[in-house]
C-alpha positions in Angstrom: 61.3 94.7 99.8 63.0 97.8 98.2 62.3 98.9 94.7 65.1 96.7 92.9 64.0 93.7 94.6 60.6 94.4 93.3 61.6 94.9 89.8 63.9 91.6 90.0 60.5 89.8 91.5 58.4 91.2 88.5 61.3 89.9 86.5 61.4 86.5 87.6 57.6 86.0 88.0 57.0 87.3 84.2 60.1 86.1 82.2 60.9 83.1 84.4 57.4 81.8 85.5 58.3 81.7 88.7 55.9 81.3 91.8 55.5 84.0 94.4 57.6 81.7 96.7 60.4 80.5 94.5 60.8 84.3 93.5 60.9 85.5 97.0 63.4 82.4 97.6 65.8 83.6 94.5 66.1 87.3 95.5 66.3 86.1 99.3 69.6 84.0 97.9 70.6 87.1 95.8 70.8 89.1 99.0 72.4 86.5 101.0 75.2 86.0 98.5 75.3 90.0 98.2 75.9 90.2 101.9 78.3 87.5 102.1 80.2 89.6 99.3 80.3 92.7 100.9 81.7 90.9 104.1 84.4 89.4 102.3 85.4 92.8 100.9 85.2 94.7 104.0 87.3 91.8 105.6 89.8 92.2 103.0 90.0 96.1 103.2 90.6 95.9 107.0 93.3 93.3 106.6 94.9 95.9 104.2 93.7 99.1 105.8 97.4 99.1 107.3 99.0 98.6 104.1 97.4 101.9 102.4 98.0 105.2 103.4 95.0 107.2 103.3 95.3 111.1 102.8 94.3 111.4 106.9 97.1 108.7 107.7 99.6 111.0 105.6 98.4 114.3 107.3 98.6 112.5 110.8 102.4 111.4 109.8 103.2 114.8 109.2 102.4 116.1 112.2 103.9 113.5 114.5 107.0 113.8 112.2 106.8 117.7 112.9 106.7 117.0 116.7 109.4 114.9 117.1 111.5 117.3 115.1 110.7 120.1 117.0 111.4 118.0 120.3 114.7 116.8 118.7 115.5 120.1 117.9 115.0 121.3 121.6 117.3 118.4 122.7 120.1 119.3 120.7 119.7 123.0 121.7 120.1 121.7 125.4 122.7 119.7 124.7 124.7 122.2 122.9 124.2 124.7 125.8 125.5 122.1 128.2 128.2 121.0 126.2 129.2 124.7 125.8 129.1 125.4 129.7 131.1 122.2 130.5 133.8 123.2 128.1 133.8 126.6 129.3 134.4 124.9 133.0 137.2 122.6 131.8 139.2 125.7 130.0 139.0 127.8 133.3 140.3 124.5 135.2 142.9 124.2 132.7 143.8 127.9 132.9 144.0 127.3 136.8 146.3 124.7 136.2 148.5 125.9 133.8 148.9 129.2 136.0 149.6 127.1 138.9 152.3 125.1 137.0 153.9 128.5 135.9 154.0 129.8 139.4 155.6 126.4 140.9 158.2 126.7 138.1 158.9 130.6 137.7 159.9 132.1 140.9 
């Protein structure tokens, strides 16, 4: 028994005039009830853990968001470069077609 249990044991014997066996039984039941309540609280906390945002969760989310932002920025930059490249190819093709039409109609 721990100190608080010993104090409770002495109180049960002196104040309530319980026998050693009965005092031990009361303390055992109190401990069992405490364990049960603690388990229920832990189970409820685990159920609701996903609902609450802890500081570590917040830091982790911010890091993920920043990483995705960097990835998306890189993709946008690559897409933009490809778009500009294809625009120039299109313009050169259009210019070549226009020059060909001019040569065809202007002798």
